[in-house]
C-alpha positions in Angstrom: 41.8 13.6 -30.4 45.4 13.2 -29.3 46.3 12.4 -32.9 44.7 15.6 -34.2 46.4 17.7 -31.6 49.7 16.0 -32.5 49.3 16.7 -36.2 48.1 20.3 -35.8 51.0 21.1 -33.4 53.5 19.5 -35.7 52.3 21.5 -38.7 52.2 24.8 -36.8 55.7 24.2 -35.2 57.3 23.2 -38.5 55.7 26.1 -40.3 56.9 28.6 -37.7 60.5 27.2 -37.7 60.7 27.1 -41.4 59.4 30.7 -41.7 62.1 31.9 -39.3 64.8 30.1 -41.2 63.6 31.3 -44.6 63.0 34.9 -43.5 66.4 35.1 -41.8 68.3 33.8 -44.8 70.1 36.5 -46.8 68.6 37.5 -50.1 71.0 35.9 -52.4 72.0 38.2 -55.3 75.1 36.5 -56.8 76.6 33.0 -57.2 79.3 33.9 -54.7 76.5 34.8 -52.1 74.9 31.5 -52.9 78.0 29.3 -52.7 80.4 30.8 -50.1 78.5 33.8 -48.5 81.3 36.1 -49.9 83.7 34.4 -47.4 82.3 36.2 -44.3 81.6 33.4 -41.8 83.0 33.4 -38.3 83.8 30.1 -36.5 80.2 29.8 -35.5 79.0 30.2 -39.1 81.4 27.6 -40.2 80.3 25.2 -37.5 76.6 25.8 -38.1 77.1 24.7 -41.7 79.0 21.6 -40.8 76.8 20.6 -37.9 73.6 21.6 -39.8 74.5 19.4 -42.7 76.5 16.5 -41.1 74.0 15.9 -38.2 70.7 14.9 -39.7 68.6 11.8 -40.2 71.6 9.6 -39.9 72.7 11.0 -36.6 69.2 11.0 -35.1 66.6 8.6 -36.7 69.4 6.4 -38.2 71.4 6.2 -34.9 68.4 5.2 -32.8 67.4 2.7 -35.5 70.9 1.1 -35.5 71.2 1.2 -31.7 68.0 -0.8 -31.5 69.1 -3.4 -34.0 72.9 -3.5 -33.4 73.7 -1.6 -30.2 76.6 0.7 -29.6 77.9 0.3 -33.2 75.3 3.0 -34.0 77.9 5.5 -32.6 80.2 5.0 -35.5 78.7 7.8 -37.6 78.8 10.6 -35.0 82.1 9.6 -33.4 83.7 9.3 -36.9 82.3 12.7 -37.7 83.8 14.3 -34.6 87.2 12.8 -35.3 87.0 13.9 -38.9 86.2 17.5 -37.9 89.1 17.5 -35.5 91.5 16.4 -38.2 90.0 18.9 -40.6 90.8 21.7 -38.2 94.3 20.4 -37.4 95.6 19.6 -40.8 93.4 20.7 -43.7 91.7 24.0 -42.9 94.6 26.2 -43.6 95.5 24.7 -46.9 91.9 24.7 -48.1 91.0 28.2 -47.0 94.2 29.8 -48.3 93.5 28.5 -51.8 90.4 30.8 -52.2 88.5 28.2 -54.2 84.8 27.3 -54.2 84.9 23.5 -54.6 87.3 20.9 -53.5 87.5 19.6 -57.1 88.7 23.0 -58.2 91.4 22.8 -55.6 92.5 19.4 -56.8 92.2 20.4 -60.4 94.8 23.1 -59.9 97.4 20.5 -59.3 96.1 17.3 -61.0 94.6 18.9 -64.1 91.2 20.0 -65.4 90.2 16.5 -66.5 90.7 15.2 -63.0 88.7 18.2 -61.7 85.7 17.0 -63.8 86.2 13.3 -62.8 86.6 14.1 -59.1 83.6 16.5 -59.1 81.4 13.9 -60.7 82.3 11.2 -58.2 82.1 13.5 -55.2 78.7 14.7 -56.4 77.5 11.1 -56.8 78.5 10.3 -53.3 76.6 13.3 -51.9 73.7 12.4 -54.1 73.5 9.0 -52.5 73.7 10.6 -49.0 70.6 12.7 -49.9 68.8 9.4 -50.2 69.3 8.8 -46.5 67.7 12.1 -45.6 64.8 11.4 -47.9 64.3 8.0 -46.2 64.4 9.6 -42.7 62.0 12.3 -43.7 59.6 9.7 -45.2 59.7 7.7 -41.9 58.7 10.8 -40.0 55.9 11.9 -42.3 54.5 8.4 -42.5 54.6 8.0 -38.7 52.6 11.3 -38.2 50.3 11.5 -41.2 50.3 8.0 -42.7 51.2 9.5 -46.1 52.1 7.2 -49.0 55.6 7.0 -50.3 55.1 9.3 -53.3 53.4 12.0 -51.3 56.2 11.9 -48.7 58.8 12.1 -51.4 57.1 15.1 -53.1 56.8 17.0 -49.7 60.4 16.3 -48.9 61.6 17.4 -52.3 59.6 20.7 -52.1 60.8 21.6 -48.6 64.5 20.9 -49.3 64.2 22.8 -52.5 62.8 25.8 -50.7 65.6 25.9 -48.1 68.3 25.7 -50.7 67.0 27.9 -53.4 66.1 30.9 -51.2 69.2 31.0 -48.9 72.1 29.1 -50.4 75.0 28.6 -48.0 73.8 31.4 -45.8 70.5 29.8 -45.4 72.2 26.5 -44.6 74.1 28.2 -41.8 71.0 29.7 -40.3 69.2 26.4 -40.5 72.2 24.7 -38.9 72.1 27.2 -36.0 68.4 26.5 -35.4 69.0 22.8 -35.7 71.8 22.8 -33.1 69.6 24.2 -30.3 66.6 22.0 -31.2 68.7 18.9 -31.7 70.3 19.1 -28.2 67.0 20.0 -26.6 65.3 17.0 -28.3 68.0 14.4 -27.8 68.9 15.4 -24.2 65.2 15.3 -23.3 64.7 11.9 -25.0 67.8 10.3 -23.4 66.7 11.7 -20.0 63.2 10.2 -20.3 64.7 6.9 -21.5 67.0 6.7 -18.5 64.2 7.6 -16.1 61.7 5.1 -17.5 64.5 2.5 -17.9 65.7 2.8 -14.3 69.1 4.2 -15.3 71.7 3.0 -17.8 72.8 0.0 -15.7 69.2 -1.3 -15.6 68.7 -0.7 -19.3 71.9 -2.7 -20.1 70.8 -5.5 -17.7 67.4 -5.7 -19.5 68.9 -6.1 -23.0 68.3 -9.5 -24.6 71.2 -11.7 -23.4 71.7 -13.5 -26.8 72.4 -10.2 -28.6 75.8 -8.5 -28.5 74.5 -5.0 -28.1 77.6 -3.7 -26.3 80.1 -5.1 -28.7 80.6 -5.4 -32.5 80.1 -9.1 -33.1 76.5 -8.6 -34.2 77.4 -5.7 -36.4 80.7 -7.2 -37.5 84.1 -5.9 -36.3 85.4 -5.7 -39.9 82.3 -3.9 -41.0 82.5 -1.5 -38.1 86.2 -0.7 -38.9 85.4 -0.2 -42.6 82.4 2.1 -41.8 84.4 4.2 -39.4 87.2 4.7 -41.9 84.7 5.5 -44.7 83.0 7.9 -42.4 86.2 9.8 -41.4 87.5 9.9 -45.0 84.1 10.8 -46.4 83.7 13.9 -44.2 87.1 15.1 -45.1 86.2 14.7 -48.8 82.7 16.1 -49.0 82.1 19.4 -50.8 79.5 20.9 -48.4 81.6 20.4 -45.3 84.7 21.8 -47.0 82.5 24.6 -48.4 82.0 25.7 -44.9 85.8 26.1 -44.7 85.9 28.0 -48.0 83.2 30.4 -46.6 85.2 31.3 -43.5 86.5 34.9 -43.0 90.0 33.6 -42.6 92.1 30.6 -41.7 91.6 31.0 -37.9 87.8 31.1 -38.2 87.9 28.1 -40.5 90.0 26.0 -38.1 88.1 27.0 -35.0 84.8 26.2 -36.7 86.0 22.7 -37.4 87.1 22.2 -33.8 83.8 23.5 -32.5 82.0 21.0 -34.7 84.2 18.2 -33.4 83.1 18.9 -29.9 79.4 19.2 -30.6 78.7 16.1 -32.7 79.8 13.0 -30.8 77.5 13.5 -27.7 74.5 13.4 -30.0 75.4 9.8 -30.9 75.6 8.9 -27.2 72.2 10.3 -26.6 70.7 8.4 -29.6 72.3 5.1 -28.4 70.7 5.5 -25.0 67.3 5.9 -26.6 67.8 2.9 -28.9 69.1 0.6 -26.2 66.1 1.6 -24.0 63.7 0.7 -26.8 65.4 -2.7 -27.4 65.2 -3.5 -23.7 61.6 -2.5 -23.1 59.8 -2.3 -26.5 60.3 -5.4 -28.6 57.3 -4.3 -30.8 59.6 -1.8 -32.5 61.4 -4.7 -34.2 58.6 -4.7 -36.8 59.7 -1.2 -38.0 63.1 -0.2 -36.5 63.3 2.8 -38.9 60.3 4.2 -36.9 62.1 3.8 -33.5 62.7 7.5 -32.8 59.3 8.8 -34.0 57.7 5.9 -32.0 59.6 6.9 -28.8 58.7 10.6 -29.2 55.0 9.7 -29.4 54.7 7.5 -26.4 57.3 9.2 -24.1 56.0 12.8 -24.3 52.6 14.5 -24.3 51.1 14.9 -27.8 51.9 18.6 -28.1 55.5 18.3 -27.0 56.0 15.1 -29.0 54.7 17.0 -32.1 57.1 19.9 -31.4 60.0 17.4 -31.1 59.0 15.5 -34.3 58.8 18.8 -36.2 62.3 19.6 -35.0 63.6 16.2 -36.1 62.1 16.7 -39.5 63.8 20.1 -39.8 67.1 18.4 -38.8 66.7 15.8 -41.5 65.6 18.4 -44.2 68.5 20.7 -43.2 71.0 18.0 -43.8 69.4 17.1 -47.1 69.4 20.8 -48.1 73.1 21.1 -47.3 74.0 18.1 -49.4 71.9 19.2 -52.3 73.6 22.6 -52.0 77.0 20.8 -52.2 76.0 18.9 -55.4 74.6 22.0 -57.0 77.8 24.0 -56.2 79.8 21.2 -57.8 77.7 21.1 -60.9 77.7 24.8 -61.5 81.3 25.7 -60.5 83.0 22.6 -62.0 81.0 22.0 -65.1 78.7 24.9 -66.1 80.8 28.0 -65.2 84.2 26.8 -66.6 82.8 25.6 -69.9 80.5 28.6 -70.4 77.4 26.3 -70.8 74.3 28.5 -71.4 76.5 31.6 -70.8 74.4 34.7 -71.5 71.2 32.7 -72.0 70.2 32.4 -68.3 71.4 34.6 -65.5 74.0 32.7 -63.3 71.9 32.8 -60.1 68.9 31.5 -61.9 71.0 28.8 -63.5 72.4 27.5 -60.2 68.8 27.4 -58.8 67.6 25.5 -61.8 70.5 23.1 -61.2 69.2 22.6 -57.7 65.8 21.6 -59.0 67.3 19.1 -61.4 69.3 17.6 -58.5 66.2 17.2 -56.4 64.3 15.5 -59.1 67.1 13.1 -59.7 67.4 12.4 -56.0 63.7 11.7 -55.6 63.9 9.1 -58.4 66.8 7.4 -56.7 64.9 7.3 -53.4 62.1 5.4 -55.1 64.6 2.7 -56.0 66.1 2.5 -52.4 63.0 2.9 -50.2 63.6 -0.4 -48.3 67.3 0.4 -47.5 68.7 1.1 -44.1 69.5 4.8 -43.7 73.1 4.3 -42.4 73.8 1.8 -45.2 73.3 4.5 -47.8 75.3 7.0 -45.8 78.4 4.8 -45.3 78.4 3.9 -49.0 78.3 7.5 -50.0 81.1 8.5 -47.6 83.4 5.9 -49.0 82.7 6.9 -52.6 83.5 10.5 -51.8 86.6 9.6 -49.9 87.9 7.4 -52.8 87.6 10.4 -55.2 89.0 13.2 -53.0 90.8 12.1 -49.9 94.1 10.7 -51.3 94.5 13.8 -53.5 94.0 16.0 -50.5 96.6 14.1 -48.5 99.1 14.4 -51.3 98.5 18.2 -51.6 98.6 18.9 -47.8 101.5 16.6 -46.8 103.4 15.6 -50.0 102.8 18.3 -52.6 105.9 17.5 -54.7 104.2 14.1 -55.5 101.4 15.9 -57.3 103.4 15.9 -60.5 104.0 12.1 -60.4 102.0 10.3 -63.1 101.7 7.2 -60.9 99.9 9.2 -58.3 97.5 10.6 -60.9 96.7 7.1 -62.2 96.1 5.9 -58.6 93.6 8.8 -58.0 91.7 7.8 -61.1 91.6 4.1 -60.1 90.6 4.4 -56.4 86.9 5.2 -57.0 86.6 2.3 -59.5 88.2 -0.1 -57.1 85.9 1.1 -54.3 82.8 0.4 -56.4 84.0 -3.0 -57.5 84.8 -4.0 -53.9 81.3 -2.9 -52.7 79.5 -4.7 -55.5 81.4 -8.0 -55.0 
């Protein structure tokens, strides 16, 4: 009976939240509406997009999973995100917003050439594409924990829901979903961490009950070198990702862009702390989670809260995951349309632009679902760090040059270096 109440409450909650998000999204009439909301966002709109896309399955399901298996190193993603948003506001927001572009590749292409624009856009899109996999994996974990769906059914449901969020609302829809996600996210994670501290007897007791042979409060188990590389990849990746920078491009002006980045920097890190508390509590008191650590957060929600409340929280977590996936898919779609289809005039006159960008979204989702099938047994954070590093290799150095050393943009050596960095990154990761 409890299981039935849980499932019904989950479905009703998720349907209600999704209806609000979809109904509140602006009816997109043009490509500019879809991509940059006609550059009308205040600091809050900018932050809703960044938080709504950056904080997802990795920051919730993935953080609790990694805190259970490796301890405090699970905070790398959220703390790296906060630092990146702070740097974005300090040094990059003005330069990016003043250019009036739609994609970061377009910005780089103005100075490094149209060929590099295509190259950079392809690599950046591939990095976001990989990150979408992490959101699919987190969504699958939730759906399987609640309904015991098979892999293919879970993938199809995830693909349909993400597609609905992106196609209807574009970047405006992503901002509204981000706003809903923010309030639900803090409510869920504060409640979960509070229950964990209560049942665990406080943070000191939880730490004392951790297995003594595991280095859960250090980085030896995770690897200090791996932690440093992941933190760097995280910071560079955020500063190089289309959808996060798309929030800056959508701002009303430079001031709103900068303040939106600062607001995001303050909001994100505490979420990681809350997730770590839950993960450490589970490690100290629930060794049975070791059989399926990717199910750690869904497992905690089900045993720690009454069925109806647990279902409400689980529906919120699924929305958080899907919202991030939708933002990333939106970023890939924006790159494909604005960097490849629009400049080359592909299918010009044959298909209306807004329909063409939506068809591109469907193609991206189909491709992502196929990639998910290949990586179903992968850790969520592993995919995310890999994608962040790949995006950073393609974009970050070019951004640094244009923001701090613009005269070097004409140097041929710099251009060669920009072409080589993604290749070197892939080789290093495969070796």
